[in-house]
PABA-84575 format. One record per residue (C-alpha): residue in one letter; x, y, z. Coordinates in pm, whole numbers, plus 50000, padded with zeros to 5 digits. Example, Ala and Ser with C-alpha at 12.3 -4.5 7.8 and 13.67 -1.06 7.14 Angstrom:
BEGIN
A512304955050780 S513674989450714 
This chain:
BEGIN
M482474957748910 N484274964248532 D486314994048508 I487004997748151 R488795032548166 T491295041047991 E494365046848239 R493625015148387 Y495374994848055 R498005011947997 N501275016648051 W503635044648189 D507205030048216 N508835037748471 L508445002748681 R512715006548642 Y513065035948864 W511125014949107 F513784986749149 R516275013449115 G514795036249415 V514775006949619 E518664992449533 K519645028849577 F517145043149889 A517215012150075 P520214990250046 W519364973850390 V515964957150171 N516924922050227 K514114904649923 V512594921249710 H508894895049610 F507614906749250 V504254894949222 S502764893948902 C500304869148714 G504014854948546 Q503934880348319 A507284903448347 P508934938948118 E511534923847868 W514144942648069 L514254924048397 N516794899148583 L515244875348714 N518244863848814 A519024889449011 H520154883849361 K517294903849552 L515044888149350 H511964870449356 F509664863849126 V506184855049261 K503884841648979 H500204843549139 S500384808449095 D503154800449339 Y500764812949573 I497334815549555 P495474780349539 G494404773349218 E490354773149250 Y491054810249320 L492834814048942 P493264832148690 T492484862948916 F491614903948840 S491694918649154 S494594932749377 R492294920649733 P493134885449604 I496634892049528 I496954914049854 L494634894650030 N497194864550038 L500684869850051 H501464852650385 R501754820050148 I504764832449966 E507934814750065 E510444828650197 L507914863550299 S510314873550633 E508314887550934 H508914920550868 F507644929750505 V506934957550361 C503574961650119 F504574986449763 D501924992449565 D503145000949140 D502245032049180 C504515043449504 F508075048849448 L511595057749697 I512775091649508 D514995094349859 R517005072250099 V515365053350348 E516185034950631 P514265007950832 E512795022451065 R510625044150835 F508445014750843 F509104991851177 R510585000751533 K510354981851784 G509504954151596 L505984971251551 P505024989751200 C504805024651162 D501405043851150 K499665075951102 A497495063751375 A493595086451277 F490235081651331 N487705091551012 A484235100350908 L483175074650572 C481265093550353 P480485070950055 N480185080149734 N480815048949475 F481065014049516 F484855014949599 W483635022450017 H481455000250019 N484494977050103 I485455003750332 V482474996450508 S482744952850523 D486384959350629 L484854981750941 C482144957450954 V485204932951027 I487184954751255 N483884958651445 S482894927051528 S486754920651629 F487524950951907 N485634968852148 K486435013852011 Y486905024452370 E489464995552485 M490564998852173 V491605031952229 R492325026852654 K494624997052641 N497185027452431 F496005057952459 W498975072052400 K499185056052047 W496105070851870 F496625104552072 S500455107751952 P502055140451894 Q503005120151541 A499085124251416 G498865160151355 S495985179251299 K493985146851252 L494105148551644 L490965167551635 R489225142851406 T490105115951624 L488755135651993 L485455143451785 L485145111751652 L485395092251977 P481825092252106 W480315071151845 P480965038452066 N481385023051666 I484275028651443 T483595048451144 G486845047850976 F490495049451037 Y492405076250836 E494165069250532 H497895079750395 H498155061750038 L501975053050129 P503845022350136 Q502814995650435 G504584981350699 Y502694945950796 R503924915451046 K503434883450825 S501634874051179 T498744896851081 F498134882650774 E497994848350916 E495254860051282 V492734876751016 W492724843750826 E492434821951100 R490304848651274 H487784852850920 E488684830450676 D485104823250541 I485834868150475 L488514867650314 L487964835650091 R485404847249951 T486504878749845 T489094857149732 A487404836449553 S486084871749343 R488004867149046 F486504906048907 R485984929549215 S483234925949411 I480854949849626 A480954923149847 D484684918249863 V487334934150171 N489874955650125 P492924945750236 W493364976450400 L491444953350650 L494814937050697 R495664973750881 Y493604987550990 W493614953151264 Q497374960351359 L496304992851439 A492584980351640 K495484958551774 G497374983351905 D499694968951635 F501724998651565 V504455019551659 P502915057551652 L504645076851280 N503775109151071 V504635090250750 Q503425121550566 K506685138150684 D508445125950408 G505815109150140 A503225125049940 C500185116049735 F499685126549369 K496705124149114 I498315122648785 L496315152448629 D497835185648425 N497385209648663 T499215186748889 L502775179548632 D504545203148750 K504985196249118 I505065158549060 V507675163948829 K509305192049129 T509445164949369 I510855143249142 E513805161549042 R514025173649365 Q513785153649598 K511405167049814 K510325138449990 K511815106850043 I508685083749879 V506135091749638 C503075079349502 L501595083549143 N497495074349074 D497045075148791 G494345099448696 E493285121548358 V495695133248133 S495725161847802 S498745142947705 F499935104747829 E502335102847645 A503955139447714 A502645131148110 K505055100948084 E507855117247936 G507575142448161 I507815118948499 N509985094848338 A512775121748279 A512485130248608 F512725099148700 H515595091448505 K517425125948721 I517815117249001 L517815071348878 P520425071848575 E522015039848606 K521085007748564 S520884981548909 S521654950748941 F517954939948892 E517754951248515 K519954934348202 
């Protein structure tokens, strides 16, 4: 699938605020594995003590490179040297804007997550990949056994209003979808290794796709696996996080959320705006207001 939308190629020039946010609001982070095709911002301090600059060629087998799809980049993260058993995966549109503790992502050695069923309603090519994920999950787990073993995780008060959705979808014999939160997610490296061991052929097929393909699995499969196996601690992750699509009618709310630190984590999904430069200036000014000082990751 060729995605030639303008928003896929423009630069919001806000990555430095990701690094500043991690250093200020999550000082407990041991190492940042910054994954890139080999390019680095000119301001990035490659000698920063906590930085591990990772090129695709450092961990993805050479026969699958170059790749222009995020799917193989994420699906193969467990191959990165020095990667801890417990790690948090951030996309480049997710930012910390207030203090977070390790318990936000892991408790009792397990990732924190909000578990709830969903009814998948495909309306574009992207959802074909989610259907592929669900095929893998339904072939690997029995829905009723999965819920029975971890009943209080699936029906935890942390799921809030989504409990009703899970209850209504329970009669269906197969999993029809999982609720998505679009925020940074904690993982265990051993989960990646287990899924690769069980479904290597499927993951290799996606890894071999240099561009996104309708036949791919989506990396959300790894989160689904943790949920299906019960390898998670229930947590209302949206309580301190918010996801926005950047549009003309959301810009004001985005800026106020950042400036006033109404949440601890924000995801800013690129969208159509009438003036990209004005939108970028407004959002980055909000980031700069709460994160004005350079981090050790900057020259």
